[in-house]
N, C-alpha and C positions, 0 to 999 in steps of 0.2 A: 615583297609586300612593303608598302611605304606607310609610315605613321605620320600623322599631322598632330603636332603638339600645340595646344592653345596656350596663350600667355597666362602666367600665374599672377594673382593679385599681389600687391605689396605685402610686406611682412605684417602680421597682426590681423589680417583679414581672414575671416573664416571661409576660405575657398580652397579648393583643391585643383591641382593641375589636371587638365583633361587631355587625354590622348585620344585622338580620333583615328580609328582604323578604317581606311576606305576600302571597301570590297573591290572597287574598280581597279585598285592598284595591286591586287593580288596576282602574282606570277607563278606558274608551275614549271618545274624543270623539264626540259625537252631532251629526249634520247634519240640519237641518230642511229639508223640501221643500215643493212646492205641494200643497195639498189638492185634492180633486176639485172642490169648489165654486169655489176660486180659478181652477182651470184652465178651468172652464166659463165663468166671468165674463170671463176674459181672451179666450177664443175669441169670446164674444159681442161684446165691445168691438171686437175686430179686424174682425169681420164688419160691424158697424155703421159703422165708419170707412171700410171698403172700399165699402160701399153708398153712403155719402154722396159719397165721391170719384168713384165711377162715375157717379152722377147728375149731378154738376157737369161731368164730362167729356162725357157724352152731351148735356147741355144746350149746351155750347160747340160740339159738332159740329152740332147742329140749327141753332144760330144762324148758324154759318158757311155751312151749306147754304142757308139762307134768304137771307142776304146775297148769296151767290154767284149764286143764281137771279135775284135782283132785278137784279144787275149785268148778267147775261146778257139779261134782258128789256129793260132800258133800252138796251143796246147794239144789240140786234136791232131795236127800234122806231126808233132813231135812224138806223140804216143804211137802213131802208125809207123813212122820211120824207125823208131826204137825197136818195135816188134820185128820189122823187116831185117834190120841189122842183126838182131839176135838170131833169127832163123837162118840168115845167110852164113853167119859165122859157124853155125852148127851143121851146115850142109856139107856134103863131100864134093858136090859138083853141081854145075848148072846143067840141067838136062835140056836137050833140044826140044823135047815134047813128050806128051803122054796122052793116051786115049783111055777114057773111062766110059764104058758103055757106048752111048752115041755121041758123047762129048769129046772133042779133041782140043788139047791145049798145046801151044807152042811158045817157047821163049822168044821174045822179040822186044820191040820198043815199048809195047803196052802190056805185055804179059811176061811173067817170070815163073819158070818151073825149076824147082830145086830137088835134088836127090838127097834124101836123108837115109843113112844106114839104119836098117830096121833093128828093133830090139825085141828080146823075148820077154816073157812074163816076169823075169827077175831083173830086167833092165840091162841085160848083157847085149852087146852088139852082135848082130847076125851077119857073118861074112857073106858077100855076094847076094844080099837081099836088101832091096831099097824101097823106101816109101817116097812118095812124091808130094811136095808142097807147092801149091799153085796160088799165085796172086793174079787176079784178072778183073777186068771191068765189065759191068753189065749195064745195058741201056743203049738207046739209040741216039741220045743227045745229052749234052751237059745240063745238069750235073749227073755224073754216073755213080753207080754203086760199086764200091771196091770190095771184092770178096777175097777171103783166104780159105783155101780148100785143101784138106789133107786126104790123100788117097793112099791108104796103107797097103803093103804087100800082104798076101794071104798068110804068110808066116809071121807077120809082125803082131805085136801085142798092142800097138797103138790103135786108137779108135778113129775112124774117119769122121770128118765134119766139113761143113761149108758155112763159115761165119761171115757176116757182113761187118767190115771194118769201118766203113764210112759211106754215107749216102750223099755226100756233098763234094765229090771229086770232079774237078774240071778236066784234069789230065794227070797222067802219070807216065814218066819216061824212064826207061832203064837203059843205061849205057854200059856196055861190057868192055873189059880190058882187052879182049881178043875176039876175033870173028868166029873162031872155033870154040864152041861152048865148052868142050872138054878141056880147053886150056885157059879158061877164064879164071883169073885170080882175084879180081875185085869188080864191084858193080857200083856205078854212080846212079843215084836215084833222085829224081826231081818230081815233087808232089805239089800239085796246085789244087786247092780246095776253094769253094765259093760258098758264101753264106749271105742270105738276104737280110739287110739291115735298113729299116725305114724305107722299104720298097726299092732299095738299091742293092745291087750285087757287090759284095765285098770279097775280093779274091786275095789270096796269099800263096806264094810259092816258097816251099822249103826244100832244101837239098841236103844230101848226105852221101857218104861213101862207106861201103861195107866190104870187108875182105873175107874170103872163104877160109875155113878152119885149117886147111892144109898149107896156107901161105902166110 
């Protein structure tokens, strides 16, 4: 806003200076804002940054799921193999096979039949009396179900059972130290399990070796 100042009279004159405010000279401050193009660009950049951040986050989630699945598979395989090793160490011999009712089991690449010395009610070993412990696969295609079945002798105090050890087995391979099961001293075991992670099959193979108790 501009002011127009009128000339004052000489000293001694009874007159006052006059200031003339002209409305036409009044100016108001102007504020600049975002244009439409700037706003569109800003929204686009924000969306791009959000998309990149979301991709990184989802990638980390997938990585965590894969690692977690692998840990689960390793743990499951190790539990199964530890159980097998303990049972093999406690067995007296690898049996060629056993028949239970209408079911026949035979030691081989995918099945294992162990002979365990029977025990009485006080836990004492019974000479010339044997229980049979069987590891076998069930199913027509992978993944198979791995069973552990105990078939006790009539004189044994052990109770029979047929437990499922895993429903995620892709394959199990038993390799024997001798072709004659009566002379087998050790067994190599290879266990492969599969688990679906994010609609993809994750497989892991774990191996171990077990020695029979008499060797």
